[in-house]
C-alpha positions in Angstrom: 66.6 106.4 89.5 65.4 104.8 86.2 67.1 101.8 84.7 68.8 103.7 81.9 70.4 106.3 84.3 71.5 103.5 86.6 73.3 101.6 83.8 75.0 104.9 82.7 76.2 105.4 86.2 77.4 101.8 86.4 79.3 102.1 83.2 80.9 105.4 84.2 82.0 104.0 87.6 83.3 100.8 86.1 85.5 102.8 83.7 86.9 104.8 86.7 87.7 101.5 88.4 89.4 100.2 85.2 91.5 103.3 84.9 92.8 103.4 88.5 93.3 99.6 88.5 95.4 99.8 85.4 97.8 102.2 87.1 98.1 100.0 90.2 98.5 96.9 88.2 101.4 98.2 86.1 103.1 99.5 89.2 102.6 96.1 91.0 104.1 94.2 88.0 107.2 96.3 88.0 107.7 96.1 91.8 106.9 92.3 91.9 109.3 91.4 89.2 112.1 93.7 90.4 111.7 92.6 94.1 111.0 88.9 93.2 107.9 89.0 95.4 105.3 86.3 94.7 102.8 88.0 96.9 103.0 91.3 95.0 102.9 89.4 91.6 99.8 87.7 93.0 98.4 91.1 93.8 99.1 92.2 90.2 97.5 89.1 88.8 94.5 89.6 90.9 94.2 93.2 89.7 94.7 92.1 86.1 91.8 89.6 86.4 89.7 92.3 88.0 90.4 94.7 85.2 89.5 92.2 82.5 86.4 91.1 84.2 85.4 94.8 84.7 85.7 95.1 81.0 83.4 92.1 80.6 80.9 93.8 82.9 80.9 96.8 80.7 80.1 94.7 77.6 77.4 92.8 79.4 76.0 96.1 80.7 75.7 97.4 77.2 74.3 94.2 75.9 71.4 93.7 78.4 70.1 97.2 77.8 69.2 96.4 74.2 65.5 95.7 73.6 64.1 92.2 73.4 64.1 90.5 70.0 63.0 87.2 68.4 66.0 85.4 69.7 65.7 86.6 73.2 61.9 87.2 73.7 62.2 87.1 77.5 64.9 89.7 77.9 68.7 89.5 78.5 68.8 89.6 82.2 70.3 86.1 82.4 73.6 87.5 81.0 74.2 89.4 84.2 74.5 86.3 86.5 76.4 84.6 83.7 79.0 87.3 83.6 79.3 87.4 87.4 79.6 83.6 87.5 82.4 83.9 85.0 84.1 86.5 87.2 83.8 84.4 90.3 85.1 81.3 88.5 88.3 83.1 87.3 89.0 84.5 90.8 88.4 81.0 92.3 90.9 79.6 89.8 93.5 82.3 90.5 93.2 81.6 94.2 93.6 77.9 93.8 96.5 78.3 91.4 98.3 80.7 93.7 97.8 78.4 96.6 99.3 75.5 94.8 102.4 77.4 93.5 103.0 78.9 97.0 103.0 75.5 98.6 105.5 74.4 95.9 107.7 77.5 96.7 107.7 76.7 100.4 108.7 73.1 99.7 111.5 74.4 97.6 112.9 76.6 100.3 110.9 79.8 99.9 112.3 83.2 98.7 113.4 86.5 100.3 111.9 89.8 99.3 113.3 93.3 99.5 110.9 95.4 101.6 112.5 98.8 100.6 111.4 98.3 97.0 107.9 97.1 97.8 107.1 99.5 100.6 106.0 102.6 98.6 103.7 100.5 96.3 102.1 98.6 99.2 101.3 101.8 101.2 99.8 103.5 98.2 97.9 100.4 97.2 96.4 100.0 100.7 95.2 103.6 100.8 93.8 103.7 97.3 92.1 100.3 97.4 90.6 100.9 100.8 89.1 104.3 99.6 87.7 102.7 96.5 86.3 99.7 98.4 84.2 102.1 100.6 83.3 104.3 97.6 82.1 101.4 95.4 80.4 99.8 98.3 78.3 102.9 99.0 77.6 103.3 95.3 76.5 99.6 95.0 74.0 100.2 97.8 72.6 103.5 96.4 72.3 102.2 92.9 71.3 98.6 94.0 73.9 97.3 91.5 75.4 93.8 91.6 78.1 94.9 89.2 79.3 97.6 91.6 79.0 95.2 94.5 81.5 92.9 92.7 83.8 95.9 92.0 83.7 96.9 95.7 84.5 93.3 96.7 87.5 93.2 94.3 88.8 96.5 95.8 88.3 95.1 99.3 90.3 92.0 98.5 93.0 94.1 96.9 93.2 96.3 100.0 93.4 93.3 102.4 95.9 91.6 100.1 98.2 94.6 100.1 97.9 95.1 103.8 98.7 91.4 104.5 101.7 91.5 102.2 103.0 94.7 103.9 102.5 93.1 107.4 104.3 89.9 106.5 107.2 91.6 104.7 107.6 94.0 107.6 107.7 91.0 110.0 110.6 89.7 107.9 112.4 92.9 108.3 112.3 92.6 112.1 113.3 89.0 112.1 116.6 89.6 110.3 118.7 89.8 113.5 116.9 87.1 115.5 117.2 83.3 115.7 114.0 83.1 113.6 115.7 84.7 110.5 115.6 81.3 108.7 111.8 81.8 108.4 112.1 84.9 106.3 112.2 83.1 102.9 109.0 81.3 103.8 107.0 84.5 104.7 106.2 85.6 101.2 104.8 82.3 99.8 103.1 81.5 103.1 101.3 84.8 102.9 100.0 84.1 99.4 98.8 80.6 100.5 96.9 82.0 103.5 95.3 84.9 101.5 94.4 82.4 98.7 92.5 80.3 101.2 90.8 83.3 102.8 89.9 84.9 99.5 88.2 81.7 98.2 85.1 82.3 100.4 83.8 85.5 98.8 84.0 84.4 95.1 82.6 81.0 96.1 79.6 82.5 97.7 79.1 84.8 94.7 79.5 81.8 92.3 76.9 79.8 94.2 74.4 82.6 94.3 74.6 83.4 90.6 74.6 79.7 89.5 71.3 79.4 91.4 69.9 82.3 89.4 71.1 80.8 86.1 69.4 77.5 87.1 66.3 79.5 88.1 66.1 78.5 91.7 63.6 80.3 93.9 65.3 83.4 95.2 64.2 82.9 98.8 64.3 86.7 99.6 61.9 89.4 100.8 60.5 89.9 97.3 59.4 86.3 97.1 58.0 86.4 100.7 55.9 89.5 99.8 54.5 87.9 96.6 53.4 84.8 98.6 51.8 87.0 101.3 49.9 89.2 98.8 48.7 86.2 96.9 47.4 84.5 100.0 45.6 87.6 101.1 43.9 87.9 97.7 42.8 84.3 98.1 41.1 85.2 101.4 39.6 88.5 100.2 37.9 86.9 97.1 37.2 83.5 98.6 39.5 81.6 96.2 40.3 78.0 97.0 44.0 78.2 96.5 47.0 79.9 94.8 50.2 78.6 93.3 53.2 81.0 93.2 56.3 80.4 91.2 59.2 82.9 91.4 62.6 82.9 89.8 65.2 85.7 89.9 67.7 86.3 87.1 70.0 89.3 87.5 67.7 92.2 88.3 64.6 90.6 86.8 62.0 88.5 88.6 59.9 86.0 86.7 56.6 85.5 88.5 53.7 83.2 87.7 50.7 83.2 90.0 47.7 80.8 89.5 44.5 81.2 91.4 42.1 78.3 91.9 38.5 79.5 91.8 35.4 77.7 93.1 32.9 76.6 90.5 30.4 79.3 91.4 33.0 81.9 90.3 33.6 80.3 86.9 31.8 83.1 85.1 33.9 85.8 86.7 34.2 88.6 84.0 37.6 89.4 82.5 37.3 93.0 83.8 37.2 91.6 87.3 40.2 89.4 86.7 42.1 92.4 85.4 41.1 94.4 88.4 42.6 91.7 90.7 45.7 91.6 88.5 46.1 95.3 88.9 45.7 95.1 92.6 48.2 92.3 92.9 50.7 94.1 90.6 50.5 97.3 92.6 51.2 95.5 95.9 54.3 93.5 94.7 55.9 96.0 92.3 59.3 97.3 93.5 62.6 98.7 92.4 63.2 95.8 90.1 62.1 94.4 86.7 59.6 91.6 86.6 57.8 89.3 84.2 54.4 88.8 85.7 51.7 86.3 84.6 48.5 85.9 86.6 45.9 83.3 85.6 42.6 82.0 87.0 41.2 78.5 86.7 38.6 76.3 88.3 40.6 73.1 87.5 43.6 72.4 89.8 45.3 70.5 87.0 46.0 73.8 85.2 47.9 75.1 88.2 50.6 72.4 88.3 
């Protein structure tokens, strides 16, 4: 699938995600306020953040498909990891805020929640979120889309959150007539605290990965390994002295610079031969991704570093 069709598919699927998420969010807000459930309100806040960030993804998706210009001569791919970093940062903040407020609630004596009011919403949320998690996960793989992977992660977290809330509130229902009934007011804020800590891991990993891309760290993936292997093989085939490979990944785009050190007896190599080697290298490293590729030849090591 070409880049244009992929982006159209991404936009269409993100719009579907926003539409379904809006319905669940409104329902969660009503149930959370009516039932005075902090965990359901947290669920609603998490969904609202996801919706707003999905909207940001749509805007960025439209922006990066525009052609290069004088202000952005090397493309707009850096805006993708920037948007994803923003998404992850907001989710991390939400988790930390919810953790802090939940601890305060437990210190203050907790609060009881009516399961009868929350039960229909929680069951519907679990089923819908789980189905959308699997759907977006498969779409992210087939389209190789980081945006859809983030969407699938958000639906996964929503599904787990709703399931956890239902499990804990159901536990409170069974504790009513036992000596442990005094624990019931603490179940709701305790659940939010536990989920907040668990949920921090995924956005933290995503944040780290995309910050590395923004700072142009080497990607350390199969693409980079292949580039190094191909460059070294060309060095052996043409009896070059050395090669220097630099690779950075930003969004879906790889920036690649390869310098070959030639012996003095090859200093008069014709440009046509250099272009032949460039073509050979390009054909061996090209893949289902965008790349800026620069290949140079020199007989002086100082021009490689």
